[in-house]
C-alpha positions in Angstrom: 172.7 116.7 18.6 169.1 117.2 19.6 168.7 113.5 20.5 171.9 113.6 22.6 170.6 116.8 24.3 167.2 115.2 24.9 168.9 112.0 26.3 171.0 114.1 28.7 168.0 116.0 29.9 166.0 112.8 30.4 169.0 111.2 32.2 169.6 114.2 34.5 165.9 114.4 35.4 165.6 110.7 36.1 168.7 110.7 38.2 167.5 113.7 40.2 164.0 112.2 40.7 165.3 108.7 41.6 167.8 110.2 44.0 165.1 112.1 45.8 162.9 109.1 45.9 165.7 106.9 47.4 166.4 109.5 50.0 162.7 109.7 51.0 162.4 105.9 51.1 165.6 105.6 53.2 164.2 108.1 55.7 160.9 106.2 55.9 162.7 102.9 56.4 164.7 104.5 59.3 161.5 105.7 60.9 160.1 102.2 60.5 163.2 100.6 62.2 162.9 103.1 65.0 159.3 102.2 65.5 160.3 98.5 65.5 163.0 99.2 68.0 160.5 100.9 70.3 158.3 97.8 69.9 161.3 95.5 70.8 162.0 97.7 73.8 158.4 97.4 74.9 158.5 93.6 74.6 161.8 93.5 76.5 160.3 95.5 79.3 157.2 93.2 79.0 154.3 95.3 80.0 151.4 92.9 79.5 149.0 95.3 77.7 151.5 96.5 75.1 153.1 93.1 74.2 150.4 92.2 71.7 150.7 95.4 69.8 154.5 95.4 70.0 154.8 91.9 68.7 152.4 92.7 65.9 154.6 95.6 64.9 157.7 93.5 64.9 156.1 90.7 62.9 154.8 93.1 60.2 158.4 94.0 59.2 158.9 91.7 56.2 161.2 93.9 54.1 164.0 95.5 56.1 166.8 93.2 57.2 167.6 93.6 60.9 170.1 92.2 63.4 169.6 92.7 67.1 172.7 92.6 69.2 173.7 93.2 72.8 176.0 96.0 73.9 179.1 94.0 72.9 177.6 93.3 69.4 176.9 89.6 70.0 174.0 88.6 67.8 170.8 88.0 69.7 168.2 87.9 66.9 167.8 88.6 63.2 165.0 89.3 60.8 164.5 89.2 57.0 167.9 87.6 56.4 168.0 84.6 54.1 167.9 81.5 56.2 170.7 80.0 54.1 173.0 82.7 55.3 172.1 82.1 58.9 175.4 80.5 59.9 177.3 82.5 62.6 180.1 83.5 60.2 177.7 84.7 57.6 175.7 86.6 60.2 178.9 88.3 61.4 179.7 89.3 57.8 176.2 90.6 57.3 176.5 92.5 60.6 179.7 94.2 59.4 177.9 95.3 56.2 174.9 96.6 58.2 177.3 98.5 60.5 178.7 100.3 57.4 175.3 101.2 56.0 173.6 102.9 59.0 174.3 103.8 62.6 172.7 101.5 65.0 169.5 102.2 67.0 169.9 101.7 70.7 167.4 99.9 72.8 167.3 100.2 76.6 166.1 96.9 78.0 166.8 97.8 81.6 169.1 100.2 83.4 172.0 97.8 83.1 171.2 96.2 79.7 171.3 97.9 76.4 170.9 96.4 72.9 171.4 97.6 69.4 169.5 97.2 66.1 171.5 97.3 62.9 169.5 97.4 59.7 170.0 97.4 56.0 168.1 98.4 52.9 164.9 96.7 51.6 165.0 95.2 48.2 162.7 98.0 47.0 165.2 100.6 48.0 168.1 98.7 46.4 166.2 98.4 43.2 165.3 102.1 43.3 169.0 102.9 43.8 170.0 101.0 40.7 167.1 102.1 38.5 168.7 105.4 37.2 171.8 103.4 36.2 169.7 100.9 34.3 167.9 103.7 32.7 171.2 105.3 31.7 172.2 102.0 30.1 169.0 101.8 28.2 169.3 105.4 27.0 172.9 104.8 26.0 171.9 101.7 23.9 169.0 103.7 22.4 171.4 106.5 21.4 173.8 103.9 19.9 171.0 102.5 17.8 169.9 105.9 16.7 173.5 107.0 15.8 174.0 103.7 13.9 170.7 104.2 12.0 171.5 107.8 11.1 175.0 106.8 10.0 173.7 103.9 7.9 171.0 106.2 6.4 173.7 108.8 5.5 175.9 106.1 4.0 173.0 104.8 2.0 172.2 108.3 0.7 175.8 108.8 -0.2 175.9 105.5 -2.1 172.8 106.5 -4.1 174.4 109.8 -5.0 177.5 107.9 -6.2 175.4 105.5 -8.2 173.5 108.3 -9.8 176.7 110.2 -10.6 178.2 107.1 -12.1 175.1 106.5 -14.3 175.1 110.1 -15.4 178.9 110.0 -16.2 178.5 106.8 -18.1 175.6 108.3 -20.0 177.6 111.5 -20.9 180.5 109.4 -22.0 178.4 107.1 -24.0 176.5 109.8 -25.9 179.5 111.2 -27.9 180.9 107.8 -28.6 177.8 106.4 -30.1 177.2 109.4 -32.4 
């Protein structure tokens, strides 16, 4: 009972902690994407002094998958998406997934032209999201092993008691017969 209670406490604590971490990391990734969108907007408006800094900000994003579209959601550019999935159909499928994940970030290129950035989750965030469930699985396996061990130990003790009782009974029956 104590082991099960301890496992439940560990599980609840790790789920709570991992959930908080994923929320914080998701907020940080959104801030990073907003920063990147501002850099893209700066590049689109092309002020000479800011282009170097803006392109450097855009190039430093190596983790968050992004798709840049026009106002009609035609794909203009993409970043951190596997080049094997770069066919137009695959990109449209990825765009649909990204639309479901997060609301787009709008970029104003000019008074008449607007663009959108759709983004997904980095691999780190995905792994952190699945971590508590992996931990739950490991704890469950650990509990199964412990329960099996306790059960086997109890059965072994019970078998020893039966063997001892059998020996004692045989001894008690043997004593009057040999006299």
